[in-house]
PQR file of N, CA, C, O and H, with PARSE charges and radii, in Angstrom:
ATOM      1  N   MET A   1     193.724 -57.286 -16.494 -0.4000 1.5000
ATOM      2  CA  MET A   1     193.357 -58.661 -16.303 -0.0000 2.0000
ATOM      3  C   MET A   1     192.659 -58.751 -14.871  0.5500 1.7000
ATOM      4  O   MET A   1     193.122 -58.176 -13.886 -0.5500 1.4000
ATOM      5  N   LYS A   2     191.583 -59.471 -14.849 -0.4000 1.5000
ATOM      6  CA  LYS A   2     190.770 -59.716 -13.634 -0.0000 2.0000
ATOM      7  C   LYS A   2     191.056 -61.076 -13.094  0.5500 1.7000
ATOM      8  O   LYS A   2     191.317 -62.020 -13.839 -0.5500 1.4000
ATOM      9  H   LYS A   2     191.206 -59.938 -15.649  0.4000 1.0000
ATOM     10  N   HIS A   3     191.008 -61.169 -11.841 -0.4000 1.5000
ATOM     11  CA  HIS A   3     191.206 -62.481 -11.192 -0.0000 2.0000
ATOM     12  C   HIS A   3     189.954 -62.688 -10.284  0.5500 1.7000
ATOM     13  O   HIS A   3     189.406 -61.766  -9.680 -0.5500 1.4000
ATOM     14  H   HIS A   3     190.796 -60.402 -11.235  0.4000 1.0000
ATOM     15  N   LEU A   4     189.580 -63.922 -10.250 -0.4000 1.5000
ATOM     16  CA  LEU A   4     188.462 -64.413  -9.344 -0.0000 2.0000
ATOM     17  C   LEU A   4     189.042 -65.395  -8.362  0.5500 1.7000
ATOM     18  O   LEU A   4     189.651 -66.401  -8.724 -0.5500 1.4000
ATOM     19  H   LEU A   4     190.025 -64.671 -10.741  0.4000 1.0000
ATOM     20  N   TYR A   5     188.833 -65.068  -7.110 -0.4000 1.5000
ATOM     21  CA  TYR A   5     189.270 -65.977  -6.049 -0.0000 2.0000
ATOM     22  C   TYR A   5     188.031 -66.503  -5.278  0.5500 1.7000
ATOM     23  O   TYR A   5     187.172 -65.742  -4.833 -0.5500 1.4000
ATOM     24  H   TYR A   5     188.339 -64.250  -6.815  0.4000 1.0000
ATOM     25  N   MET A   6     187.990 -67.847  -5.147 -0.4000 1.5000
ATOM     26  CA  MET A   6     186.858 -68.435  -4.430 -0.0000 2.0000
ATOM     27  C   MET A   6     187.443 -69.302  -3.248  0.5500 1.7000
ATOM     28  O   MET A   6     188.467 -69.968  -3.393 -0.5500 1.4000
ATOM     29  H   MET A   6     188.688 -68.465  -5.509  0.4000 1.0000
ATOM     30  N   MET A   7     186.764 -69.254  -2.130 -0.4000 1.5000
ATOM     31  CA  MET A   7     187.153 -69.942  -0.968 -0.0000 2.0000
ATOM     32  C   MET A   7     185.975 -70.583  -0.279  0.5500 1.7000
ATOM     33  O   MET A   7     184.925 -69.962  -0.115 -0.5500 1.4000
ATOM     34  H   MET A   7     185.932 -68.712  -2.013  0.4000 1.0000
ATOM     35  N   ARG A   8     186.142 -71.774   0.106 -0.4000 1.5000
ATOM     36  CA  ARG A   8     185.077 -72.497   0.883 -0.0000 2.0000
ATOM     37  C   ARG A   8     185.287 -72.189   2.368  0.5500 1.7000
ATOM     38  O   ARG A   8     186.400 -71.891   2.802 -0.5500 1.4000
ATOM     39  H   ARG A   8     186.995 -72.278  -0.028  0.4000 1.0000
ATOM     40  N   HIS A   9     184.213 -72.265   3.124 -0.4000 1.5000
ATOM     41  CA  HIS A   9     184.300 -72.093   4.568 -0.0000 2.0000
ATOM     42  C   HIS A   9     185.192 -73.097   5.246  0.5500 1.7000
ATOM     43  O   HIS A   9     185.432 -74.164   4.680 -0.5500 1.4000
ATOM     44  H   HIS A   9     183.309 -72.507   2.771  0.4000 1.0000
ATOM     45  N   GLY A  10     185.687 -72.821   6.404 -0.4000 1.5000
ATOM     46  CA  GLY A  10     186.420 -73.717   7.229 -0.0000 2.0000
ATOM     47  C   GLY A  10     185.527 -74.911   7.723  0.5500 1.7000
ATOM     48  O   GLY A  10     184.301 -74.887   7.617 -0.5500 1.4000
ATOM     49  H   GLY A  10     185.493 -71.955   6.864  0.4000 1.0000
ATOM     50  N   GLN A  11     186.207 -75.929   8.254 -0.4000 1.5000
ATOM     51  CA  GLN A  11     185.448 -77.067   8.805 -0.0000 2.0000
ATOM     52  C   GLN A  11     184.371 -76.642   9.845  0.5500 1.7000
ATOM     53  O   GLN A  11     184.603 -75.795  10.707 -0.5500 1.4000
ATOM     54  H   GLN A  11     187.203 -75.949   8.340  0.4000 1.0000
ATOM     55  N   THR A  12     183.245 -77.246   9.720 -0.4000 1.5000
ATOM     56  CA  THR A  12     182.082 -76.958  10.689 -0.0000 2.0000
ATOM     57  C   THR A  12     181.753 -78.248  11.438  0.5500 1.7000
ATOM     58  O   THR A  12     182.185 -79.347  11.092 -0.5500 1.4000
ATOM     59  H   THR A  12     183.056 -77.935   9.019  0.4000 1.0000
ATOM     60  N   LEU A  13     180.991 -78.045  12.444 -0.4000 1.5000
ATOM     61  CA  LEU A  13     180.495 -79.176  13.288 -0.0000 2.0000
ATOM     62  C   LEU A  13     179.749 -80.197  12.409  0.5500 1.7000
ATOM     63  O   LEU A  13     179.939 -81.401  12.581 -0.5500 1.4000
ATOM     64  H   LEU A  13     180.640 -77.151  12.724  0.4000 1.0000
ATOM     65  N   PHE A  14     178.923 -79.746  11.493 -0.4000 1.5000
ATOM     66  CA  PHE A  14     178.201 -80.658  10.596 -0.0000 2.0000
ATOM     67  C   PHE A  14     179.190 -81.465   9.742  0.5500 1.7000
ATOM     68  O   PHE A  14     178.967 -82.649   9.489 -0.5500 1.4000
ATOM     69  H   PHE A  14     178.769 -78.768  11.354  0.4000 1.0000
ATOM     70  N   ASN A  15     180.277 -80.825   9.301 -0.4000 1.5000
ATOM     71  CA  ASN A  15     181.259 -81.511   8.445 -0.0000 2.0000
ATOM     72  C   ASN A  15     181.794 -82.736   9.293  0.5500 1.7000
ATOM     73  O   ASN A  15     181.933 -83.851   8.791 -0.5500 1.4000
ATOM     74  H   ASN A  15     180.458 -79.864   9.507  0.4000 1.0000
ATOM     75  N   VAL A  16     182.073 -82.458  10.567 -0.4000 1.5000
ATOM     76  CA  VAL A  16     182.626 -83.509  11.402 -0.0000 2.0000
ATOM     77  C   VAL A  16     181.642 -84.656  11.623  0.5500 1.7000
ATOM     78  O   VAL A  16     182.013 -85.827  11.702 -0.5500 1.4000
ATOM     79  H   VAL A  16     181.960 -81.552  10.975  0.4000 1.0000
ATOM     80  N   ARG A  17     180.350 -84.259  11.721 -0.4000 1.5000
ATOM     81  CA  ARG A  17     179.274 -85.203  11.920 -0.0000 2.0000
ATOM     82  C   ARG A  17     178.759 -85.827  10.669  0.5500 1.7000
ATOM     83  O   ARG A  17     177.827 -86.630  10.709 -0.5500 1.4000
ATOM     84  H   ARG A  17     180.049 -83.307  11.658  0.4000 1.0000
ATOM     85  N   ARG A  18     179.377 -85.459   9.497 -0.4000 1.5000
ATOM     86  CA  ARG A  18     178.985 -85.931   8.196 -0.0000 2.0000
ATOM     87  C   ARG A  18     177.524 -85.718   7.905  0.5500 1.7000
ATOM     88  O   ARG A  18     176.842 -86.583   7.356 -0.5500 1.4000
ATOM     89  H   ARG A  18     180.134 -84.807   9.465  0.4000 1.0000
ATOM     90  N   ARG A  19     177.026 -84.464   8.311 -0.4000 1.5000
ATOM     91  CA  ARG A  19     175.648 -84.045   7.989 -0.0000 2.0000
ATOM     92  C   ARG A  19     175.663 -83.021   6.914  0.5500 1.7000
ATOM     93  O   ARG A  19     176.613 -82.253   6.763 -0.5500 1.4000
ATOM     94  H   ARG A  19     177.580 -83.762   8.757  0.4000 1.0000
ATOM     95  N   ILE A  20     174.607 -83.018   6.173 -0.4000 1.5000
ATOM     96  CA  ILE A  20     174.429 -82.034   5.158 -0.0000 2.0000
ATOM     97  C   ILE A  20     173.990 -80.764   5.755  0.5500 1.7000
ATOM     98  O   ILE A  20     173.085 -80.748   6.590 -0.5500 1.4000
ATOM     99  H   ILE A  20     173.835 -83.642   6.296  0.4000 1.0000
ATOM    100  N   GLN A  21     174.642 -79.608   5.328 -0.4000 1.5000
ATOM    101  CA  GLN A  21     174.276 -78.369   5.950 -0.0000 2.0000
ATOM    102  C   GLN A  21     173.209 -77.619   5.186  0.5500 1.7000
ATOM    103  O   GLN A  21     172.295 -77.080   5.809 -0.5500 1.4000
ATOM    104  H   GLN A  21     175.377 -79.621   4.650  0.4000 1.0000
ATOM    105  N   GLY A  22     173.276 -77.557   3.894 -0.4000 1.5000
ATOM    106  CA  GLY A  22     172.268 -76.888   3.149 -0.0000 2.0000
ATOM    107  C   GLY A  22     172.065 -75.447   3.729  0.5500 1.7000
ATOM    108  O   GLY A  22     173.029 -74.711   3.944 -0.5500 1.4000
ATOM    109  H   GLY A  22     174.019 -77.996   3.387  0.4000 1.0000
ATOM    110  N   SER A  23     170.789 -75.081   3.968 -0.4000 1.5000
ATOM    111  CA  SER A  23     170.526 -73.682   4.526 -0.0000 2.0000
ATOM    112  C   SER A  23     170.708 -73.645   6.059  0.5500 1.7000
ATOM    113  O   SER A  23     170.709 -72.584   6.683 -0.5500 1.4000
ATOM    114  H   SER A  23     170.006 -75.679   3.794  0.4000 1.0000
ATOM    115  N   CYS A  24     170.865 -74.889   6.650 -0.4000 1.5000
ATOM    116  CA  CYS A  24     171.081 -74.892   8.125 -0.0000 2.0000
ATOM    117  C   CYS A  24     172.503 -74.405   8.343  0.5500 1.7000
ATOM    118  O   CYS A  24     173.387 -74.637   7.519 -0.5500 1.4000
ATOM    119  H   CYS A  24     170.864 -75.751   6.143  0.4000 1.0000
ATOM    120  N   ASP A  25     172.706 -73.739   9.443 -0.4000 1.5000
ATOM    121  CA  ASP A  25     173.993 -73.226   9.762 -0.0000 2.0000
ATOM    122  C   ASP A  25     174.645 -73.984  10.873  0.5500 1.7000
ATOM    123  O   ASP A  25     173.986 -74.385  11.832 -0.5500 1.4000
ATOM    124  H   ASP A  25     171.988 -73.550  10.113  0.4000 1.0000
ATOM    125  N   SER A  26     175.930 -74.184  10.758 -0.4000 1.5000
ATOM    126  CA  SER A  26     176.718 -74.971  11.714 -0.0000 2.0000
ATOM    127  C   SER A  26     177.938 -74.091  12.077  0.5500 1.7000
ATOM    128  O   SER A  26     178.531 -73.454  11.206 -0.5500 1.4000
ATOM    129  H   SER A  26     176.465 -73.858   9.979  0.4000 1.0000
ATOM    130  N   PRO A  27     178.278 -74.068  13.292 -0.5600 1.5000
ATOM    131  CA  PRO A  27     179.535 -73.225  13.628  0.2800 2.0000
ATOM    132  C   PRO A  27     180.856 -73.884  13.188  0.5500 1.7000
ATOM    133  O   PRO A  27     180.955 -75.101  13.030 -0.5500 1.4000
ATOM    134  N   LEU A  28     181.817 -73.056  13.007 -0.4000 1.5000
ATOM    135  CA  LEU A  28     183.180 -73.585  12.688 -0.0000 2.0000
ATOM    136  C   LEU A  28     183.705 -74.283  13.952  0.5500 1.7000
ATOM    137  O   LEU A  28     183.423 -73.938  15.099 -0.5500 1.4000
ATOM    138  H   LEU A  28     181.737 -72.068  13.135  0.4000 1.0000
ATOM    139  N   THR A  29     184.496 -75.297  13.608 -0.4000 1.5000
ATOM    140  CA  THR A  29     185.150 -76.156  14.714 -0.0000 2.0000
ATOM    141  C   THR A  29     186.461 -75.332  15.014  0.5500 1.7000
ATOM    142  O   THR A  29     186.733 -74.328  14.357 -0.5500 1.4000
ATOM    143  H   THR A  29     184.725 -75.578  12.676  0.4000 1.0000
ATOM    144  N   GLU A  30     187.230 -75.781  15.994 -0.4000 1.5000
ATOM    145  CA  GLU A  30     188.508 -75.239  16.209 -0.0000 2.0000
ATOM    146  C   GLU A  30     189.412 -75.378  15.001  0.5500 1.7000
ATOM    147  O   GLU A  30     190.183 -74.474  14.679 -0.5500 1.4000
ATOM    148  H   GLU A  30     187.009 -76.598  16.528  0.4000 1.0000
ATOM    149  N   LEU A  31     189.310 -76.530  14.329 -0.4000 1.5000
ATOM    150  CA  LEU A  31     190.126 -76.687  13.067 -0.0000 2.0000
ATOM    151  C   LEU A  31     189.642 -75.747  12.034  0.5500 1.7000
ATOM    152  O   LEU A  31     190.462 -75.179  11.312 -0.5500 1.4000
ATOM    153  H   LEU A  31     188.684 -77.265  14.591  0.4000 1.0000
ATOM    154  N   GLY A  32     188.320 -75.530  11.903 -0.4000 1.5000
ATOM    155  CA  GLY A  32     187.824 -74.547  10.930 -0.0000 2.0000
ATOM    156  C   GLY A  32     188.288 -73.167  11.225  0.5500 1.7000
ATOM    157  O   GLY A  32     188.567 -72.437  10.274 -0.5500 1.4000
ATOM    158  H   GLY A  32     187.654 -75.991  12.489  0.4000 1.0000
ATOM    159  N   ILE A  33     188.399 -72.731  12.449 -0.4000 1.5000
ATOM    160  CA  ILE A  33     188.948 -71.432  12.843 -0.0000 2.0000
ATOM    161  C   ILE A  33     190.387 -71.342  12.418  0.5500 1.7000
ATOM    162  O   ILE A  33     190.814 -70.329  11.862 -0.5500 1.4000
ATOM    163  H   ILE A  33     188.172 -73.324  13.221  0.4000 1.0000
ATOM    164  N   LYS A  34     191.150 -72.402  12.674 -0.4000 1.5000
ATOM    165  CA  LYS A  34     192.565 -72.395  12.250 -0.0000 2.0000
ATOM    166  C   LYS A  34     192.697 -72.346  10.745  0.5500 1.7000
ATOM    167  O   LYS A  34     193.591 -71.670  10.234 -0.5500 1.4000
ATOM    168  H   LYS A  34     190.804 -73.225  13.125  0.4000 1.0000
ATOM    169  N   GLN A  35     191.860 -73.021  10.037 -0.4000 1.5000
ATOM    170  CA  GLN A  35     191.831 -73.003   8.567 -0.0000 2.0000
ATOM    171  C   GLN A  35     191.556 -71.612   8.048  0.5500 1.7000
ATOM    172  O   GLN A  35     192.180 -71.155   7.090 -0.5500 1.4000
ATOM    173  H   GLN A  35     191.134 -73.570  10.452  0.4000 1.0000
ATOM    174  N   ALA A  36     190.587 -70.922   8.708 -0.4000 1.5000
ATOM    175  CA  ALA A  36     190.252 -69.571   8.227 -0.0000 2.0000
ATOM    176  C   ALA A  36     191.426 -68.585   8.539  0.5500 1.7000
ATOM    177  O   ALA A  36     191.666 -67.643   7.784 -0.5500 1.4000
ATOM    178  H   ALA A  36     190.080 -71.293   9.487  0.4000 1.0000
ATOM    179  N   LYS A  37     192.161 -68.832   9.686 -0.4000 1.5000
ATOM    180  CA  LYS A  37     193.293 -67.945   9.944 -0.0000 2.0000
ATOM    181  C   LYS A  37     194.454 -68.176   8.965  0.5500 1.7000
ATOM    182  O   LYS A  37     195.185 -67.263   8.584 -0.5500 1.4000
ATOM    183  H   LYS A  37     191.966 -69.598  10.299  0.4000 1.0000
ATOM    184  N   ALA A  38     194.577 -69.479   8.576 -0.4000 1.5000
ATOM    185  CA  ALA A  38     195.623 -69.852   7.587 -0.0000 2.0000
ATOM    186  C   ALA A  38     195.279 -69.231   6.186  0.5500 1.7000
ATOM    187  O   ALA A  38     196.162 -68.772   5.461 -0.5500 1.4000
ATOM    188  H   ALA A  38     193.982 -70.222   8.885  0.4000 1.0000
ATOM    189  N   ALA A  39     194.009 -69.239   5.858 -0.4000 1.5000
ATOM    190  CA  ALA A  39     193.569 -68.626   4.670 -0.0000 2.0000
ATOM    191  C   ALA A  39     193.835 -67.130   4.583  0.5500 1.7000
ATOM    192  O   ALA A  39     194.204 -66.593   3.539 -0.5500 1.4000
ATOM    193  H   ALA A  39     193.292 -69.612   6.447  0.4000 1.0000
ATOM    194  N   LYS A  40     193.627 -66.473   5.743 -0.4000 1.5000
ATOM    195  CA  LYS A  40     193.871 -65.066   5.920 -0.0000 2.0000
ATOM    196  C   LYS A  40     195.309 -64.762   5.588  0.5500 1.7000
ATOM    197  O   LYS A  40     195.601 -63.793   4.887 -0.5500 1.4000
ATOM    198  H   LYS A  40     193.327 -66.909   6.591  0.4000 1.0000
ATOM    199  N   GLU A  41     196.232 -65.605   6.101 -0.4000 1.5000
ATOM    200  CA  GLU A  41     197.658 -65.395   5.840 -0.0000 2.0000
ATOM    201  C   GLU A  41     198.002 -65.586   4.310  0.5500 1.7000
ATOM    202  O   GLU A  41     198.861 -64.899   3.756 -0.5500 1.4000
ATOM    203  H   GLU A  41     195.995 -66.392   6.670  0.4000 1.0000
ATOM    204  N   LEU A  42     197.294 -66.538   3.683 -0.4000 1.5000
ATOM    205  CA  LEU A  42     197.548 -66.750   2.246 -0.0000 2.0000
ATOM    206  C   LEU A  42     197.121 -65.585   1.399  0.5500 1.7000
ATOM    207  O   LEU A  42     197.776 -65.315   0.392 -0.5500 1.4000
ATOM    208  H   LEU A  42     196.597 -67.095   4.133  0.4000 1.0000
ATOM    209  N   ILE A  43     196.091 -64.892   1.728 -0.4000 1.5000
ATOM    210  CA  ILE A  43     195.557 -63.859   0.878 -0.0000 2.0000
ATOM    211  C   ILE A  43     195.865 -62.415   1.429  0.5500 1.7000
ATOM    212  O   ILE A  43     195.371 -61.441   0.861 -0.5500 1.4000
ATOM    213  H   ILE A  43     195.559 -65.111   2.546  0.4000 1.0000
ATOM    214  N   LYS A  44     196.619 -62.278   2.450 -0.4000 1.5000
ATOM    215  CA  LYS A  44     196.823 -61.066   3.116 -0.0000 2.0000
ATOM    216  C   LYS A  44     197.471 -59.926   2.230  0.5500 1.7000
ATOM    217  O   LYS A  44     197.278 -58.734   2.469 -0.5500 1.4000
ATOM    218  H   LYS A  44     197.021 -63.069   2.912  0.4000 1.0000
ATOM    219  N   ASP A  45     198.247 -60.383   1.195 -0.4000 1.5000
ATOM    220  CA  ASP A  45     198.951 -59.451   0.323 -0.0000 2.0000
ATOM    221  C   ASP A  45     198.229 -59.250  -1.011  0.5500 1.7000
ATOM    222  O   ASP A  45     198.784 -58.590  -1.890 -0.5500 1.4000
ATOM    223  H   ASP A  45     198.404 -61.351   1.001  0.4000 1.0000
ATOM    224  N   ILE A  46     197.063 -59.766  -1.198 -0.4000 1.5000
ATOM    225  CA  ILE A  46     196.300 -59.586  -2.424 -0.0000 2.0000
ATOM    226  C   ILE A  46     195.312 -58.471  -2.177  0.5500 1.7000
ATOM    227  O   ILE A  46     194.559 -58.413  -1.205 -0.5500 1.4000
ATOM    228  H   ILE A  46     196.612 -60.302  -0.484  0.4000 1.0000
ATOM    229  N   SER A  47     195.396 -57.569  -3.184 -0.4000 1.5000
ATOM    230  CA  SER A  47     194.466 -56.438  -3.154 -0.0000 2.0000
ATOM    231  C   SER A  47     193.151 -56.771  -3.820  0.5500 1.7000
ATOM    232  O   SER A  47     193.178 -57.119  -5.000 -0.5500 1.4000
ATOM    233  H   SER A  47     196.008 -57.616  -3.973  0.4000 1.0000
ATOM    234  N   PHE A  48     192.015 -56.699  -3.181 -0.4000 1.5000
ATOM    235  CA  PHE A  48     190.756 -56.992  -3.712 -0.0000 2.0000
ATOM    236  C   PHE A  48     189.929 -55.746  -3.955  0.5500 1.7000
ATOM    237  O   PHE A  48     189.960 -54.813  -3.153 -0.5500 1.4000
ATOM    238  H   PHE A  48     191.993 -56.417  -2.222  0.4000 1.0000
ATOM    239  N   ASP A  49     189.176 -55.721  -5.074 -0.4000 1.5000
ATOM    240  CA  ASP A  49     188.285 -54.651  -5.411 -0.0000 2.0000
ATOM    241  C   ASP A  49     186.927 -54.866  -4.668  0.5500 1.7000
ATOM    242  O   ASP A  49     186.281 -53.921  -4.215 -0.5500 1.4000
ATOM    243  H   ASP A  49     189.151 -56.479  -5.726  0.4000 1.0000
ATOM    244  N   HIS A  50     186.547 -56.135  -4.575 -0.4000 1.5000
ATOM    245  CA  HIS A  50     185.269 -56.419  -3.960 -0.0000 2.0000
ATOM    246  C   HIS A  50     185.316 -57.807  -3.192  0.5500 1.7000
ATOM    247  O   HIS A  50     186.063 -58.710  -3.570 -0.5500 1.4000
ATOM    248  H   HIS A  50     187.072 -56.903  -4.943  0.4000 1.0000
ATOM    249  N   TYR A  51     184.527 -57.921  -2.158 -0.4000 1.5000
ATOM    250  CA  TYR A  51     184.389 -59.117  -1.424 -0.0000 2.0000
ATOM    251  C   TYR A  51     182.909 -59.556  -1.357  0.5500 1.7000
ATOM    252  O   TYR A  51     182.030 -58.735  -1.094 -0.5500 1.4000
ATOM    253  H   TYR A  51     183.921 -57.187  -1.851  0.4000 1.0000
ATOM    254  N   TYR A  52     182.654 -60.798  -1.586 -0.4000 1.5000
ATOM    255  CA  TYR A  52     181.253 -61.263  -1.496 -0.0000 2.0000
ATOM    256  C   TYR A  52     181.257 -62.477  -0.641  0.5500 1.7000
ATOM    257  O   TYR A  52     182.171 -63.293  -0.765 -0.5500 1.4000
ATOM    258  H   TYR A  52     183.369 -61.465  -1.799  0.4000 1.0000
ATOM    259  N   SER A  53     180.301 -62.655   0.220 -0.4000 1.5000
ATOM    260  CA  SER A  53     180.198 -63.796   1.117 -0.0000 2.0000
ATOM    261  C   SER A  53     178.700 -64.103   1.383  0.5500 1.7000
ATOM    262  O   SER A  53     177.852 -63.214   1.458 -0.5500 1.4000
ATOM    263  H   SER A  53     179.559 -61.992   0.321  0.4000 1.0000
ATOM    264  N   SER A  54     178.436 -65.424   1.521 -0.4000 1.5000
ATOM    265  CA  SER A  54     177.175 -65.829   1.964 -0.0000 2.0000
ATOM    266  C   SER A  54     176.814 -65.185   3.334  0.5500 1.7000
ATOM    267  O   SER A  54     177.725 -64.741   4.033 -0.5500 1.4000
ATOM    268  H   SER A  54     179.125 -66.147   1.460  0.4000 1.0000
ATOM    269  N   THR A  55     175.587 -65.123   3.724 -0.4000 1.5000
ATOM    270  CA  THR A  55     175.203 -64.636   5.066 -0.0000 2.0000
ATOM    271  C   THR A  55     175.284 -65.734   6.062  0.5500 1.7000
ATOM    272  O   THR A  55     175.069 -65.492   7.250 -0.5500 1.4000
ATOM    273  H   THR A  55     174.847 -65.484   3.157  0.4000 1.0000
ATOM    274  N   ALA A  56     175.589 -66.954   5.636 -0.4000 1.5000
ATOM    275  CA  ALA A  56     175.725 -68.123   6.521 -0.0000 2.0000
ATOM    276  C   ALA A  56     176.870 -67.756   7.513  0.5500 1.7000
ATOM    277  O   ALA A  56     177.900 -67.193   7.144 -0.5500 1.4000
ATOM    278  H   ALA A  56     175.763 -67.150   4.671  0.4000 1.0000
ATOM    279  N   GLU A  57     176.608 -68.123   8.818 -0.4000 1.5000
ATOM    280  CA  GLU A  57     177.649 -67.770   9.794 -0.0000 2.0000
ATOM    281  C   GLU A  57     178.996 -68.424   9.449  0.5500 1.7000
ATOM    282  O   GLU A  57     180.049 -67.804   9.598 -0.5500 1.4000
ATOM    283  H   GLU A  57     175.771 -68.581   9.118  0.4000 1.0000
ATOM    284  N   ARG A  58     178.951 -69.695   8.984 -0.4000 1.5000
ATOM    285  CA  ARG A  58     180.208 -70.397   8.664 -0.0000 2.0000
ATOM    286  C   ARG A  58     180.993 -69.615   7.615  0.5500 1.7000
ATOM    287  O   ARG A  58     182.217 -69.512   7.700 -0.5500 1.4000
ATOM    288  H   ARG A  58     178.096 -70.199   8.863  0.4000 1.0000
ATOM    289  N   ALA A  59     180.314 -69.087   6.665 -0.4000 1.5000
ATOM    290  CA  ALA A  59     181.016 -68.394   5.566 -0.0000 2.0000
ATOM    291  C   ALA A  59     181.521 -67.035   6.025  0.5500 1.7000
ATOM    292  O   ALA A  59     182.678 -66.701   5.769 -0.5500 1.4000
ATOM    293  H   ALA A  59     179.320 -69.171   6.596  0.4000 1.0000
ATOM    294  N   SER A  60     180.692 -66.240   6.698 -0.4000 1.5000
ATOM    295  CA  SER A  60     181.073 -64.972   7.263 -0.0000 2.0000
ATOM    296  C   SER A  60     182.150 -65.120   8.219  0.5500 1.7000
ATOM    297  O   SER A  60     183.071 -64.306   8.155 -0.5500 1.4000
ATOM    298  H   SER A  60     179.753 -66.511   6.906  0.4000 1.0000
ATOM    299  N   ASP A  61     182.180 -66.063   9.126 -0.4000 1.5000
ATOM    300  CA  ASP A  61     183.273 -66.241  10.066 -0.0000 2.0000
ATOM    301  C   ASP A  61     184.619 -66.594   9.356  0.5500 1.7000
ATOM    302  O   ASP A  61     185.683 -66.132   9.769 -0.5500 1.4000
ATOM    303  H   ASP A  61     181.432 -66.724   9.179  0.4000 1.0000
ATOM    304  N   THR A  62     184.544 -67.426   8.276 -0.4000 1.5000
ATOM    305  CA  THR A  62     185.673 -67.743   7.565 -0.0000 2.0000
ATOM    306  C   THR A  62     186.226 -66.559   6.881  0.5500 1.7000
ATOM    307  O   THR A  62     187.243 -66.662   6.195 -0.5500 1.4000
ATOM    308  H   THR A  62     183.680 -67.802   7.941  0.4000 1.0000
TER
END
């Protein structure tokens, strides 16, 4: 059986300002960094065959 896990990036500066990001990149906020660290803890015991991420800084940082 295969499982697919999907995760959205943490909160960004544009999220806080209610701006559309699209292809523009916006850095993670302090909350976004905390969210990314919390996500890391949630998935730390899962064995992944592959990882895929957008090249957007917000996604890569998360």
